LUMGUSE-785258 format. One line per 2 residues: number of its first residue (from 1); their letters; for each residue x, y, z of N, C-alpha, C, CB. Coordinates in steps of 0.05 Angstrom, whole numbers, padded with zeros to 5 digits. Glycine has a CB too. Layout:
N
NUM) A) X Y Z X Y Z X Y Z X Y Z; ...
***
This chain:
187
1) MR) 00924 00861 -01624 00943 00883 -01622 00936 00901 -01599 00943 00898 -01649; 00910 00905 -01595 00902 00922 -01572 00911 00910 -01546 00871 00926 -01572
3) KA) 00911 00883 -01544 00920 00869 -01520 00949 00876 -01515 00916 00839 -01523; 00966 00875 -01536 00994 00881 -01533 00998 00910 -01523 01009 00878 -01560
5) AR) 00983 00929 -01533 00985 00957 -01524 00977 00959 -01494 00968 00975 -01541; 00955 00945 -01487 00947 00946 -01459 00968 00934 -01441 00920 00932 -01456
7) IV) 00979 00911 -01449 01000 00898 -01433 01024 00916 -01430 01008 00871 -01445; 01034 00927 -01452 01057 00945 -01450 01051 00969 -01434 01067 00953 -01478
9) GA) 01029 00982 -01439 01021 01006 -01425 01017 01001 -01395 00995 01018 -01436; 01003 00980 -01388 00999 00973 -01360 01025 00966 -01346 00979 00950 -01358
11) SV) 01043 00952 -01360 01068 00945 -01348 01085 00969 -01342 01084 00926 -01367; 01086 00988 -01361 01102 01012 -01357 01090 01029 -01335 01103 01029 -01384
13) VT) 01064 01031 -01334 01051 01047 -01312 01057 01034 -01285 01021 01050 -01317; 01055 01007 -01284 01060 00993 -01259 01089 00998 -01250 01055 00963 -01262
15) LA) 01108 00996 -01268 01136 01001 -01261 01139 01029 -01251 01154 00997 -01286; 01126 01049 -01263 01128 01076 -01255 01116 01080 -01227 01114 01095 -01275
17) LV) 01094 01067 -01221 01082 01070 -01195 01099 01058 -01173 01054 01057 -01195; 01111 01035 -01179 01129 01023 -01159 01153 01042 -01154 01139 00996 -01169
19) AC) 01163 01054 -01174 01185 01073 -01171 01178 01096 -01153 01195 01083 -01198; 01153 01105 -01156 01144 01128 -01140 01144 01121 -01110 01117 01137 -01148
21) GN) 01143 01097 -01104 01145 01089 -01076 01173 01089 -01066 01133 01062 -01072; 01193 01098 -01083 01221 01096 -01075 01239 01120 -01079 01232 01074 -01090
23) GD) 01235 01140 -01097 01252 01163 -01099 01256 01177 -01126 01278 01154 -01090; 01270 01203 -01127 01279 01218 -01152 01293 01244 -01144 01254 01225 -01170
25) GD) 01310 01257 -01160 01326 01281 -01155 01329 01299 -01179 01353 01273 -01145; 01347 01323 -01180 01348 01342 -01203 01375 01353 -01211 01332 01365 -01197
27) GE) 01397 01339 -01210 01422 01349 -01220 01432 01374 -01206 01419 01355 -01249; 01420 01383 -01185 01428 01406 -01170 01446 01398 -01147 01404 01421 -01159
29) GI) 01456 01374 -01147 01472 01364 -01124 01453 01353 -01103 01489 01387 -01112; 01460 01359 -01078 01444 01348 -01056 01419 01365 -01052 01460 01348 -01029
31) VS) 01396 01352 -01051 01370 01365 -01046 01356 01351 -01023 01352 01365 -01072; 01337 01364 -01011 01322 01351 -00989 01307 01327 -01000 01303 01371 -00975
33) AQ) 01301 01309 -00981 01285 01286 -00989 01258 01295 -01000 01281 01267 -00965; 01246 01316 -00988 01221 01326 -00997 01222 01337 -01026 01211 01348 -00978
35) TY) 01243 01352 -01032 01247 01363 -01059 01251 01340 -01078 01271 01382 -01060; 01267 01321 -01071 01272 01298 -01088 01246 01283 -01094 01293 01279 -01075
37) AQ) 01230 01278 -01073 01204 01264 -01076 01186 01279 -01094 01191 01261 -01048; 01184 01306 -01091 01167 01322 -01109 01176 01320 -01138 01168 01352 -01100
39) RL) 01202 01321 -01142 01212 01319 -01170 01208 01291 -01182 01242 01326 -01170; 01213 01271 -01165 01208 01243 -01175 01179 01240 -01183 01216 01223 -01154
41) CA) 01161 01248 -01166 01133 01243 -01171 01123 01260 -01195 01117 01249 -01146; 01134 01284 -01198 01126 01300 -01221 01136 01287 -01247 01138 01329 -01219
43) NM) 01161 01276 -01247 01171 01262 -01270 01154 01237 -01276 01200 01254 -01266; 01148 01223 -01254 01133 01198 -01258 01105 01203 -01268 01132 01182 -01231
45) QS) 01092 01224 -01257 01065 01230 -01266 01065 01237 -01296 01053 01253 -01250; 01084 01253 -01304 01086 01260 -01333 01090 01235 -01350 01110 01279 -01337
47) YI) 01107 01217 -01340 01112 01192 -01354 01087 01174 -01356 01135 01176 -01341; 01074 01171 -01333 01050 01155 -01333 01029 01166 -01351 01039 01153 -01304
49) DE) 01025 01192 -01350 01005 01205 -01367 01012 01201 -01397 01003 01235 -01361; 01037 01205 -01404 01046 01203 -01432 01042 01174 -01442 01075 01211 -01435
51) VA) 01051 01154 -01427 01049 01127 -01436 01020 01117 -01437 01066 01108 -01418; 01004 01126 -01417 00976 01119 -01418 00962 01131 -01442 00962 01129 -01392
53) MQ) 00968 01156 -01449 00957 01168 -01473 00966 01154 -01498 00965 01198 -01474; 00992 01147 -01499 01002 01133 -01522 00989 01106 -01525 01033 01129 -01520
55) ST) 00985 01092 -01503 00972 01066 -01504 00943 01068 -01514 00972 01052 -01477; 00929 01088 -01503 00901 01092 -01511 00899 01100 -01541 00888 01114 -01494
57) DF) 00916 01118 -01549 00917 01126 -01577 00923 01103 -01595 00937 01149 -01581; 00943 01088 -01588 00951 01065 -01604 00928 01045 -01607 00975 01051 -01592
59) AG) 00916 01038 -01585 00894 01018 -01585 00870 01029 -01601 00885 01011 -01557; 00865 01055 -01599 00842 01066 -01613 00846 01070 -01643 00835 01093 -01601
61) EL) 00871 01074 -01651 00877 01080 -01679 00884 01054 -01694 00900 01099 -01681; 00889 01033 -01680 00897 01008 -01694 00874 00997 -01711 00907 00988 -01673
63) DP) 00881 00990 -01735 00861 00977 -01753 00866 00947 -01753 00862 00990 -01781; 00849 00932 -01740 00853 00903 -01739 00850 00890 -01767 00833 00890 -01720
65) AA) 00839 00904 -01786 00836 00894 -01813 00861 00900 -01830 00811 00905 -01827; 00879 00916 -01819 00903 00923 -01834 00921 00899 -01839 00920 00945 -01819
67) EL) 00938 00901 -01859 00957 00880 -01865 00975 00875 -01840 00974 00887 -01890; 00985 00851 -01837 01001 00845 -01814 01027 00862 -01812 01009 00816 -01814
69) DE) 01039 00868 -01835 01063 00885 -01835 01056 00913 -01826 01076 00885 -01862; 01032 00923 -01832 01023 00949 -01823 01018 00949 -01793 00998 00958 -01838
71) QR) 01007 00927 -01783 01003 00924 -01754 01029 00923 -01739 00986 00900 -01748; 01048 00908 -01751 01075 00907 -01739 01088 00935 -01738 01093 00887 -01755
73) DA) 01086 00949 -01760 01097 00976 -01762 01084 00995 -01741 01094 00988 -01790; 01058 00992 -01737 01044 01008 -01717 01054 01001 -01689 01014 01004 -01719
75) LL) 01059 00976 -01683 01069 00968 -01657 01098 00978 -01653 01068 00937 -01655; 01114 00978 -01675 01141 00988 -01673 01140 01019 -01667 01156 00983 -01699
77) AF) 01122 01033 -01680 01120 01062 -01675 01111 01067 -01646 01099 01075 -01695; 01093 01051 -01636 01084 01053 -01608 01108 01049 -01589 01062 01033 -01602
79) LD) 01124 01028 -01594 01147 01022 -01577 01167 01045 -01579 01160 00996 -01585; 01171 01056 -01603 01189 01079 -01605 01179 01102 -01588 01190 01088 -01635
81) DV) 01153 01107 -01588 01142 01129 -01572 01146 01124 -01542 01112 01132 -01577; 01142 01099 -01533 01147 01092 -01505 01176 01095 -01498 01137 01063 -01499
83) LV) 01194 01088 -01517 01223 01091 -01512 01230 01121 -01509 01239 01078 -01535; 01219 01138 -01525 01224 01167 -01523 01215 01177 -01496 01210 01182 -01546
85) AT) 01191 01168 -01487 01181 01176 -01461 01199 01166 -01439 01152 01166 -01457; 01209 01141 -01442 01227 01130 -01422 01253 01145 -01420 01232 01100 -01428
87) DR) 01263 01153 -01443 01287 01170 -01444 01283 01196 -01429 01296 01175 -01473; 01260 01208 -01433 01254 01233 -01419 01253 01229 -01389 01227 01245 -01429
89) LI) 01241 01206 -01381 01239 01200 -01352 01267 01196 -01341 01222 01174 -01348; 01284 01181 -01355 01311 01177 -01345 01326 01203 -01343 01326 01157 -01364
91) AG) 01323 01221 -01362 01336 01247 -01362 01326 01263 -01338 01331 01262 -01388; 01300 01262 -01333 01289 01276 -01310 01300 01266 -01283 01259 01274 -01310
93) IE) 01303 01240 -01282 01314 01228 -01257 01343 01237 -01254 01312 01197 -01258; 01358 01237 -01276 01386 01246 -01274 01388 01275 -01266 01400 01242 -01301
95) RA) 01369 01292 -01274 01370 01320 -01267 01359 01326 -01239 01354 01336 -01287; 01347 01307 -01226 01333 01311 -01201 01352 01316 -01177 01315 01289 -01195
97) GV) 01377 01309 -01179 01395 01313 -01157 01398 01288 -01140 01385 01336 -01139; 01408 01291 -01116 01412 01269 -01098 01398 01276 -01072 01443 01264 -01093
99) PD) 01380 01259 -01063 01366 01265 -01038 01386 01264 -01014 01343 01245 -01033; 01381 01282 -00996 01398 01283 -00971 01388 01263 -00951 01397 01312 -00959
101) VD) 01394 01238 -00958 01387 01215 -00942 01411 01196 -00941 01361 01199 -00953; 01412 01177 -00922 01433 01158 -00921 01435 01144 -00948 01429 01137 -00898
103) DG) 01458 01142 -00959 01463 01128 -00985 01447 01140 -01008 01457 01099 -00982; 01443 01166 -01007 01427 01180 -01028 01437 01175 -01056 01426 01209 -01023
105) EE) 01464 01175 -01060 01475 01171 -01086 01469 01142 -01096 01505 01175 -01086; 01471 01123 -01078 01465 01095 -01085 01435 01092 -01092 01472 01077 -01062
107) VV) 01418 01106 -01078 01389 01105 -01084 01384 01115 -01112 01373 01121 -01063; 01396 01139 -01119 01393 01150 -01145 01404 01131 -01167 01406 01178 -01147
109) AA) 01427 01120 -01161 01439 01101 -01180 01421 01077 -01185 01467 01093 -01171; 01410 01067 -01163 01393 01043 -01166 01367 01050 -01182 01384 01033 -01138
111) IG) 01356 01073 -01177 01333 01081 -01193 01340 01085 -01222 01320 01107 -01181; 01362 01098 -01227 01371 01102 -01255 01377 01076 -01269 01396 01120 -01255
113) DT) 01391 01058 -01255 01397 01031 -01266 01371 01016 -01272 01414 01015 -01247; 01352 01019 -01255 01327 01004 -01259 01313 01014 -01284 01308 01008 -01235
115) FA) 01312 01040 -01289 01299 01050 -01313 01315 01045 -01338 01293 01079 -01310; 01342 01044 -01335 01359 01036 -01357 01353 01007 -01365 01389 01040 -01351
117) EA) 01348 00990 -01345 01342 00962 -01350 01314 00960 -01364 01342 00946 -01324; 01295 00977 -01354 01269 00977 -01367 01271 00985 -01396 01250 00996 -01351
119) RA) 01288 01005 -01401 01292 01014 -01428 01303 00992 -01445 01310 01039 -01429; 01322 00977 -01434 01335 00955 -01449 01314 00933 -01456 01358 00943 -01433
121) IL) 01295 00929 -01438 01274 00909 -01443 01257 00919 -01466 01256 00905 -01417; 01250 00945 -01467 01234 00955 -01488 01249 00954 -01515 01226 00984 -01482
123) VD) 01275 00960 -01514 01292 00958 -01539 01292 00929 -01549 01321 00968 -01534; 01295 00910 -01530 01295 00882 -01538 01268 00874 -01550 01301 00864 -01513
125) AK) 01246 00884 -01538 01219 00878 -01548 01216 00889 -01576 01198 00889 -01530; 01227 00913 -01581 01226 00925 -01607 01240 00907 -01628 01238 00953 -01607
127) GQ) 01263 00896 -01620 01277 00878 -01638 01261 00853 -01643 01304 00870 -01625; 01247 00843 -01623 01230 00819 -01627 01207 00826 -01646 01219 00809 -01600
129) VE) 01195 00850 -01643 01173 00857 -01660 01183 00861 -01689 01160 00884 -01650; 01207 00872 -01693 01218 00874 -01720 01221 00847 -01733 01245 00888 -01719
131) AI) 01226 00826 -01718 01230 00800 -01729 01205 00783 -01730 01251 00785 -01712; 01183 00794 -01720 01158 00779 -01719 01148 00770 -01747 01136 00795 -01705
133) SV) 01138 00746 -01749 01128 00736 -01774 01102 00749 -01782 01124 00705 -01772; 01101 00758 -01808 01077 00769 -01819 01065 00751 -01841 01082 00798 -01830
135) DD) 01075 00726 -01841 01066 00708 -01862 01040 00693 -01854 01087 00687 -01867; 01036 00690 -01828 01012 00675 -01819 00999 00691 -01797 01020 00646 -01810
137) PQ) 00973 00697 -01799 00960 00713 -01779 00961 00701 -01751 00931 00717 -01786; 00957 00675 -01748 00957 00663 -01721 00985 00664 -01709 00947 00634 -01723
139) TF) 01005 00659 -01725 01033 00660 -01715 01039 00689 -01707 01053 00651 -01737; 01030 00708 -01722 01034 00736 -01715 01022 00743 -01688 01022 00755 -01737
141) VD) 00997 00735 -01684 00982 00740 -01659 00997 00726 -01636 00953 00731 -01661; 01004 00701 -01640 01018 00686 -01619 01044 00699 -01611 01023 00657 -01628
143) QR) 01060 00707 -01631 01086 00719 -01626 01082 00747 -01612 01102 00722 -01651; 01064 00762 -01622 01058 00789 -01611 01050 00787 -01582 01036 00803 -01627
145) NQ) 01032 00768 -01576 01022 00764 -01549 01045 00755 -01530 00999 00744 -01548; 01062 00738 -01541 01085 00728 -01525 01104 00751 -01518 01100 00706 -01540
147) IG) 01109 00768 -01538 01126 00792 -01533 01113 00809 -01511 01130 00808 -01559; 01088 00814 -01513 01074 00831 -01492 01076 00818 -01465 01045 00835 -01500
149) ET) 01072 00792 -01463 01074 00778 -01437 01102 00779 -01426 01064 00749 -01440; 01122 00777 -01444 01150 00778 -01435 01156 00806 -01424 01169 00772 -01459
151) IQ) 01147 00827 -01438 01151 00854 -01428 01138 00857 -01400 01139 00875 -01448; 01113 00848 -01398 01099 00851 -01372 01114 00837 -01350 01071 00839 -01375
153) AS) 01123 00812 -01355 01137 00797 -01334 01164 00810 -01327 01142 00768 -01343; 01178 00819 -01347 01205 00831 -01343 01202 00857 -01327 01219 00836 -01369
155) LG) 01183 00874 -01335 01180 00900 -01321 01170 00895 -01293 01161 00918 -01337; 01154 00874 -01289 01145 00868 -01262 01168 00860 -01244 01125 00845 -01263
157) EI) 01187 00845 -01255 01211 00837 -01239 01227 00862 -01232 01228 00817 -01255; 01229 00881 -01251 01244 00906 -01245 01230 00922 -01223 01247 00923 -01271
159) GS) 01203 00923 -01225 01188 00937 -01205 01193 00925 -01177 01158 00936 -01211; 01195 00899 -01176 01201 00886 -01150 01228 00895 -01139 01200 00856 -01153
161) SL) 01248 00897 -01157 01274 00906 -01148 01274 00935 -01138 01295 00902 -01171; 01258 00952 -01151 01255 00980 -01141 01243 00980 -01114 01238 00996 -01161
163) AS) 01224 00963 -01109 01210 00963 -01083 01229 00955 -01060 01186 00943 -01084; 01251 00942 -01067 01270 00933 -01046 01290 00955 -01038 01285 00909 -01056
165) ID) 01289 00978 -01051 01308 01000 -01044 01300 01009 -01015 01307 01023 -01064; 01320 01010 -00998 01315 01017 -00970 01325 01045 -00964 01329 00996 -00951
167) AP) 01307 01064 -00963 01313 01092 -00956 01290 01103 -00940 01319 01109 -00982; 01288 01097 -00914 01265 01105 -00898 01258 01135 -00899 01270 01097 -00870
169) EL) 01279 01153 -00899 01273 01181 -00900 01260 01189 -00926 01299 01198 -00896; 01269 01177 -00948 01257 01183 -00974 01229 01171 -00976 01275 01172 -00996
171) TA) 01226 01147 -00965 01199 01135 -00965 01179 01153 -00950 01200 01107 -00952; 01188 01164 -00928 01170 01182 -00912 01164 01207 -00929 01184 01190 -00885
173) AL) 01184 01218 -00943 01179 01242 -00959 01159 01235 -00982 01205 01253 -00970; 01163 01212 -00993 01144 01204 -01015 01116 01201 -01005 01154 01178 -01028
175) SA) 01114 01189 -00981 01087 01184 -00969 01074 01211 -00962 01089 01167 -00945; 01089 01231 -00955 01078 01256 -00946 01071 01275 -00970 01098 01270 -00928
177) DP) 01082 01270 -00993 01077 01287 -01016 01050 01281 -01029 01100 01285 -01037; 01033 01301 -01032 01006 01295 -01044 01007 01284 -01072 00990 01321 -01044
179) EC) 01026 01294 -01089 01027 01283 -01116 01036 01254 -01116 01047 01300 -01133; 01054 01247 -01098 01063 01219 -01096 01040 01202 -01086 01087 01217 -01077
181) AA) 01025 01212 -01066 01002 01197 -01056 00981 01192 -01078 00989 01212 -01032; 00978 01213 -01095 00958 01210 -01117 00967 01188 -01136 00955 01236 -01132
183) LS) 00994 01186 -01140 01004 01166 -01159 00999 01138 -01148 01034 01170 -01163; 01000 01135 -01121 00997 01109 -01109 00968 01101 -01104 01012 01108 -01083
185) AP) 00950 01120 -01107 00922 01115 -01102 00911 01096 -01123 00906 01141 -01101; 00894 01077 -01114 00882 01059 -01134 00863 01074 -01152 00866 01036 -01119
187) G) 00860 01063 -01177 00840 01074 -01196 00852 01094 -01212 00817 01084 -01182
***
Protein backbone atom coordinates (compact mmCIF):
# COMPACT_ATOMS: atom_id res chain seq x y z
CA MET A 1 0.00 0.00 0.00
CA ARG A 2 2.88 2.37 0.74
CA LYS A 3 4.16 1.70 -2.78
CA ALA A 4 0.82 2.85 -4.23
CA ALA A 5 0.95 6.07 -2.19
CA ARG A 6 4.51 6.74 -3.31
CA ILE A 7 3.60 6.09 -6.95
CA VAL A 8 0.53 8.34 -6.86
CA GLY A 9 2.31 11.05 -4.87
CA ALA A 10 5.39 11.01 -7.08
CA SER A 11 3.28 11.03 -10.24
CA VAL A 12 1.24 14.02 -9.10
CA VAL A 13 4.36 15.94 -8.05
CA THR A 14 6.04 15.14 -11.39
CA LEU A 15 3.01 16.39 -13.29
CA ALA A 16 3.00 19.57 -11.21
CA LEU A 17 6.70 20.20 -11.83
CA VAL A 18 6.30 19.77 -15.58
CA ALA A 19 3.42 22.25 -15.52
CA CYS A 20 5.61 24.79 -13.77
CA GLY A 21 7.84 24.77 -16.76
CA ASN A 22 4.88 26.04 -18.81
CA GLY A 23 2.48 28.63 -17.19
CA ASP A 24 -0.54 29.95 -14.86
CA GLY A 25 -2.87 33.08 -14.43
CA ASP A 26 -5.65 34.69 -11.97
CA GLY A 27 -9.09 35.51 -13.38
CA GLU A 28 -8.14 39.20 -13.55
CA GLY A 29 -8.10 39.18 -17.34
CA ILE A 30 -4.80 39.86 -19.02
CA VAL A 31 -1.78 39.83 -16.69
CA SER A 32 1.92 40.07 -17.41
CA ALA A 33 3.84 36.88 -18.10
CA GLN A 34 5.77 37.52 -14.88
CA THR A 35 2.59 37.85 -12.79
CA TYR A 36 1.16 34.75 -14.39
CA ALA A 37 4.38 32.80 -13.73
CA GLN A 38 4.38 33.88 -10.07
CA ARG A 39 0.77 32.81 -9.63
CA LEU A 40 1.26 29.50 -11.40
CA CYS A 41 4.28 28.62 -9.35
CA ALA A 42 2.61 29.64 -6.08
CA ASN A 43 -0.37 27.42 -6.94
CA MET A 44 1.91 24.59 -7.97
CA GLN A 45 4.04 24.84 -4.83
CA SER A 46 0.94 24.69 -2.66
CA TYR A 47 -0.28 21.66 -4.62
CA ILE A 48 3.06 19.86 -4.46
CA ASP A 49 3.37 20.51 -0.72
CA GLU A 50 -0.18 19.33 -0.04
CA VAL A 51 0.06 16.13 -2.09
CA ALA A 52 3.51 15.32 -0.70
CA MET A 53 2.19 15.75 2.85
CA GLN A 54 -0.86 13.62 2.06
CA SER A 55 1.34 10.89 0.57
CA THR A 56 3.67 10.90 3.57
CA ASP A 57 0.78 10.89 6.03
CA PHE A 58 -0.98 8.10 4.16
CA ALA A 59 2.11 5.91 4.00
CA GLY A 60 2.94 6.55 7.66
CA GLU A 61 -0.55 5.91 8.97
CA LEU A 62 -1.32 2.84 6.90
CA ASP A 63 -1.54 -0.37 8.90
CA PRO A 64 -0.31 -3.23 6.69
CA ALA A 65 -1.91 -5.67 9.16
CA ALA A 66 -5.35 -4.09 8.63
CA GLU A 67 -8.07 -5.97 6.81
CA LEU A 68 -7.96 -5.55 3.05
CA ASP A 69 -11.25 -3.65 2.96
CA GLU A 70 -9.80 -1.20 5.51
CA GLN A 71 -6.69 -0.77 3.37
CA ARG A 72 -8.89 -0.19 0.31
CA ASP A 73 -10.91 2.40 2.25
CA ALA A 74 -7.70 4.15 3.31
CA LEU A 75 -6.53 4.29 -0.31
CA LEU A 76 -9.92 5.68 -1.37
CA ALA A 77 -9.67 8.39 1.31
CA PHE A 78 -6.17 9.25 0.09
CA LEU A 79 -7.39 9.55 -3.52
CA ASP A 80 -10.27 11.74 -2.32
CA ASP A 81 -7.75 14.03 -0.62
CA VAL A 82 -5.62 14.22 -3.78
CA LEU A 83 -8.75 15.00 -5.82
CA VAL A 84 -9.66 17.86 -3.47
CA ALA A 85 -6.13 19.24 -3.82
CA THR A 86 -6.35 18.88 -7.60
CA ASP A 87 -9.66 20.77 -7.62
CA ARG A 88 -8.01 23.59 -5.64
CA LEU A 89 -5.16 23.68 -8.14
CA ILE A 90 -7.55 23.83 -11.10
CA ALA A 91 -9.50 26.65 -9.43
CA GLY A 92 -6.25 28.54 -8.80
CA ILE A 93 -5.26 28.17 -12.44
CA GLU A 94 -8.69 29.43 -13.52
CA ARG A 95 -8.34 32.49 -11.26
CA ALA A 96 -4.82 33.28 -12.43
CA GLY A 97 -5.82 35.26 -15.50
CA VAL A 98 -4.36 35.12 -18.98
CA PRO A 99 -0.69 35.84 -19.58
CA ASP A 100 0.04 38.68 -21.98
CA VAL A 101 1.84 36.43 -24.44
CA ASP A 102 1.07 35.18 -27.94
CA ASP A 103 -1.86 32.75 -27.71
CA GLY A 104 -2.16 33.34 -23.95
CA GLU A 105 -5.76 32.13 -23.84
CA GLU A 106 -4.81 28.92 -25.63
CA VAL A 107 -1.94 28.36 -23.20
CA VAL A 108 -4.28 28.77 -20.21
CA ALA A 109 -6.85 26.47 -21.85
CA ALA A 110 -4.19 23.82 -22.51
CA ILE A 111 -2.98 23.94 -18.92
CA GLY A 112 -6.55 23.78 -17.60
CA ASP A 113 -7.41 20.89 -19.93
CA THR A 114 -4.30 19.05 -18.83
CA PHE A 115 -5.20 19.23 -15.16
CA ALA A 116 -8.81 18.33 -15.92
CA GLU A 117 -7.42 15.23 -17.66
CA ALA A 118 -5.23 14.48 -14.64
CA ARG A 119 -8.29 14.78 -12.43
CA ALA A 120 -10.18 12.36 -14.68
CA ILE A 121 -7.33 9.85 -14.34
CA LEU A 122 -7.54 10.11 -10.55
CA VAL A 123 -11.34 9.69 -10.64
CA ASP A 124 -10.93 6.61 -12.83
CA ALA A 125 -8.32 5.22 -10.43
CA LYS A 126 -10.71 5.76 -7.55
CA GLY A 127 -13.33 3.74 -9.42
CA GLN A 128 -10.80 0.96 -9.94
CA VAL A 129 -9.89 0.99 -6.25
CA GLU A 130 -13.57 0.79 -5.31
CA ALA A 131 -13.82 -2.37 -7.43
CA ILE A 132 -10.59 -3.94 -6.19
CA SER A 133 -10.88 -7.47 -4.83
CA VAL A 134 -10.51 -7.84 -1.07
CA ASP A 135 -11.01 -11.61 -1.14
CA ASP A 136 -7.40 -12.60 -1.74
CA PRO A 137 -4.37 -10.68 -0.38
CA GLN A 138 -2.15 -11.37 -3.42
CA THR A 139 -4.87 -10.36 -5.87
CA PHE A 140 -5.42 -7.18 -3.83
CA VAL A 141 -1.72 -6.30 -3.92
CA ASP A 142 -1.45 -7.07 -7.63
CA GLN A 143 -4.51 -4.99 -8.52
CA ARG A 144 -3.45 -2.10 -6.26
CA ASN A 145 0.03 -2.02 -7.77
CA GLN A 146 -1.40 -2.13 -11.29
CA ILE A 147 -3.65 0.83 -10.51
CA GLY A 148 -0.66 2.78 -9.16
CA GLU A 149 1.42 1.98 -12.24
CA THR A 150 -1.45 3.03 -14.52
CA ILE A 151 -1.76 6.35 -12.69
CA GLN A 152 1.97 6.92 -12.97
CA ALA A 153 2.07 6.15 -16.70
CA SER A 154 -1.03 8.22 -17.47
CA LEU A 155 0.12 11.28 -15.53
CA GLY A 156 3.54 10.97 -17.17
CA GLU A 157 1.92 11.14 -20.60
CA ILE A 158 -0.01 14.23 -19.53
CA GLY A 159 3.19 15.82 -18.26
CA SER A 160 4.74 15.26 -21.68
CA SER A 161 1.84 17.05 -23.34
CA LEU A 162 2.29 20.02 -20.97
CA ALA A 163 5.96 20.20 -21.87
CA SER A 164 5.00 20.66 -25.52
CA ILE A 165 3.17 23.97 -24.91
CA ASP A 166 5.06 26.61 -26.89
CA ALA A 167 5.06 30.03 -25.21
CA PRO A 168 8.63 31.41 -25.18
CA GLU A 169 7.75 34.63 -23.29
CA LEU A 170 6.05 32.65 -20.56
CA THR A 171 8.88 30.14 -20.43
CA ALA A 172 11.32 33.00 -19.91
CA ALA A 173 9.15 34.44 -17.11
CA LEU A 174 8.97 31.04 -15.45
CA SER A 175 12.73 30.62 -15.69
CA ALA A 176 13.32 34.07 -14.17
CA ASP A 177 10.98 33.59 -11.20
CA PRO A 178 12.79 32.32 -8.06
CA GLU A 179 9.80 30.29 -6.83
CA CYS A 180 9.51 28.60 -10.22
CA ALA A 181 13.23 27.90 -10.26
CA ALA A 182 12.93 26.34 -6.80
CA LEU A 183 10.17 24.06 -8.08
CA SER A 184 12.36 22.86 -10.92
CA ALA A 185 15.44 22.32 -8.78
CA PRO A 186 16.39 18.69 -8.16
CA GLY A 187 15.95 17.22 -4.70
